[in-house]
N, C-alpha and C positions, 0 to 999 in steps of 0.2 A: 565599585563604580555603579552609578545608577543607570537605568535604561536610557534616559534622555541624553546623558553624556556619551554613552556608547553609540547611540544613534547619530548624534551630532558629529562624533569623530569619524564614523564610517561614511557619512554623507560627504565629507570633505575628500574622501579617497575614491569614491565611486559614484555612479548615477544615484542621486539622492531619491529619485522616485522608486528605487529598489528597496529602500530602507523604511521600515514601518515600526516605530516604537509603540509599546503597549498595545499589541495587536490581539484582538479577541479571536482565538483559534476556532471558535464555533463557525466563523466565516470560511474556514478552510477545510474542516473535516466533513466527511460524508454523513456522520451522525448528527451534525449541527449542534455539537456539544463541545465543551472544553474551555478551560480558563484562558488567561492572557499570557502571551509570550512577551517577555521583556522587550526583545527586539526581533522582529520578523523580517527576513531578507529574501528577496527573489533575484538572485544574481543573473545577469544577462549572459555572461560568458566566463570562461575559466579564469581570466585575470581577476575579475571581481571575486570569484570564489576563493582564489588563493589569497587575495587581500584580506578577506574576512577570516580565513583560517589562521593566517599569520597574526592578525590583530588579536584574535581570541587566545591564541597560544601565548603571545607576548604579555597579555594582561590576565592570564589564567581565568578566562571567562568560559563557563560551560557552553558546549556547542551541541546542538541537536539537528540531525538531518531528517527532514520529513519528505515523504513522497507526495502524492496528491491527496493524502488524507483519507484514503478509502478503507484502509485496513488498520486503523489506529484509533485508540480511545485515549484522549488527553484528559487527565483528571481536572477537576473543577478549579484547583489552585494554579493550574497552568504550568508553564515552563520557564525556568530561570535562564538567564544568559541570552545567547543568540540562537535563533531557530532559522534554519535555511530550508527553503522549498525550491526545488530544481525544476519547476514547471516550465521555465523558459528554455531549458535544455531539451527542446522538443523537435529538433531537426530529424527528418527521416529521409534516407537516401537509398536508392536501389541500384545495385550493380550486378548484372547477371542474375544469379540465383541467391545472392546475398542481400540482406537488408540491414543497413546500419541505422540505429535509432538512438536518439538522445534519451537519457534516463528519465527525463520529464515528459516524454511523449506518452500518450495513452496506448497501452498494449492493444486495445480495440482498434485504434487507428492504424497500427502496424499491421494487424490482421487484414484490415480492409484494403490497405495498399498492396499487400501480398495478393489478394484477390484480383485487384486491378492489373497486376503483372502476371497473372496466371501461375502463381507460386503456391505450392501446397506444403502444409506442415504447421501452420498457425491457425487453422480453423477453430481449434479448441478455445482460442483466446478471444473469439469474437464477442463474448459476453462478460469478460473479466474487466471490472471497472478500474483497476489500478493502473499505475504507471509502469513503464518498462523497468525502472529501477526497483519498484516494489515487486514486480514479477520475478526478477532475479533473486532478490533477497529471500522471498518465500517459496521459490520454485513453484510459482503459481501454476495451477492446472485445472482442467475440467474436461468432462466427456472423454476420458481416456488419454488425454494429451497433457504433457508437462513442459514447462520452459526448458528443462534440462535436455529434452530430446532435440531441440533445435538451436540451442545457444552454442556459438562457435568460439567467441572470445568477447572480452569486455575490457574497456579502459576505465581505470579507477584512479582516484587521488587519495593518497594516504593523509592522515591527520598531520603528518610532517611536511606535507606539500609536495610529495613525490608522485610523479605520474608512473603508473604501472599498468602493463598489459597482462591480463590473465587469459590462459588457454583452457581447453576443455578439461585437462587434468587438475586444474587448480580450483574448481568450483565446489567440490565436496558436496554435491547435491544429495538431499534425502527428502523425506516427506515434510514439506513446508520448512525446509532449512537449507542452508548453503554456507559457503565460506563467509558470506556477508553477515550471517547471524553470529559468526565467531570472531571476526576481525573488524576493526574500524576502518572500512574502506568507504569512500564516497564514489558511487557509481556515476560515471560521466556518459558513457554510451555502450551499446551492446551490438554485436554482429550476429544475426540469425542466418543459419545455413539452411535454405529451403530447397525444394525440388520443383522442376517444371510440372504443371498439372493441367487438368481440364477446367476451364473457367466455370462451366455449368455445374460440374461435379463439386467444385470447391464452394460455389455459391449455394448449392443445394444443402451441403453439410452445414454451412454457416446459418442458413435460414432455419434448418431443423434445430440447431443448438439454440438459436435466438428464441424460437417459438417455445422450446422446452423451458428456457430460463424465464420467459415472460409468464408462462402458465404456472410455474411452481414457486417463483420467488416474489416477495412483497416489494416490488420496485416502486410502488406508489408512495412509500414512506422513506425518510432518511434512515440509513442503517450502515453498519460497518461490514455488511456482507455476512458470510458464515462466521459465527462467533467461536466455535469450538473445532479443534482438530478431530479427525476421525479416529476413535479408539480402535485398537486392534480387535478385529472380529465383530465390530459393531458400527452403527451409524449414529452420530451424536443426535441428529434431528429425530430419529426414530425413538431413541431412549427418552428424549425430552417429551415427545408426543405420548409415548406409552406411560409416562409419569403423570399425565393429565395436566401438563403445565401450559399448553397452548392457550393464549388469551390472558395469562397471568400478567398483572401490571404492578409495577412499583413506580410511583410518581407518574411521569409521562412516558416511561419505557414499557414496552409490551413484548412478550414472547409471541411471535407472529402466529396468527391463526392459519396463515397460508403455508408457512414453512417453519417448523419448530426450531430449526437451526439458526434462525434469524431473530435478533432483537431489534425492534423498530421504535423510532421516536414518533409517537402518535400524538403527543400533547406537550410540547416544550420540555422534553426530558433534560435532565442534567446528567453529567457523567456519573455522578454518584448513584442516580437511579439505575443506570446501566450496570454499574459494578455490583450494586446490591442484588439486581436481578440475576446477573451471572452467578454470584455466590449462591443464591437461592436454587438455581437450576442445578449447579454442581452438587449441592448438599442433598437435594431431593433425589437426583439420579443415583448418587452413591448409596443413599439409604435404601432405595428400592432395588437396585441392581448390582451394587458393589463395584460400580465402574466409576473411575475418576475422570472427569472431563477436563481436558487441558485446553486453555484458550488458544485460538489461532490468532485472534486480533491482538495487536501489540498494545499494551497498556503502559502509558508513560505519563510523566508529570509529577508535580509535587503532591505528596500525601496530604 
């Protein structure tokens, strides 16, 4: 089936404004790179999502779930089949010391609402650009905090269309990994278990983390955030810096002069520019230090 036929079929089954055929993914990713998705869908609610999943399954169409595009690199040839972005699943609700957030909500916004309600535990997330779903998948963390420390439960949808509730023992969290990197679950919402705190102390911590982030990270350029995982006993950025790679460019992609762990889009970079620069950094660091850098950013799409 071609992209236009898939899109036309789905427009008959759901809000047609949610369905975008031949969508350039550079409009969605934080790197401002990436090829075309055959069909890009932003479902409004779970019924739409189940409609798309059932359609894809019935017609054997590949299905890709994207977060808000902050920690992903889509190759230049793009993604075949149907790509789903859950950014409309962004409801945030507070009850007591618990916050329930849709997978498409920004984790930064959840941390700010926690501040509004004098709840502590999510201060570390005030500078993480990803979605709630992305935070769960990667066990996102910063400044000594991790998603795993505050996540109580999550509601997910299997690729068979079954609704499942996962509890704390089901997440299998590790460094930048979780059950969601092992199984094909579509995250719908998460419940964070926080504690009552002092508003001024919470705000002071968040202001400190924000200032640190702004002073150390190249936020003025498009990027996917930290490119590499932290190797045991080392820091990826320090290894890259000590290899003399800061400022190195391939095409429009550059290893940031502000933070060596970031690759930034300084001049209309392609995903190939990013990938070639990633490989160059990996090879150089291995030659100099014997350390293999593993990517944290998720690399997807047609070769």
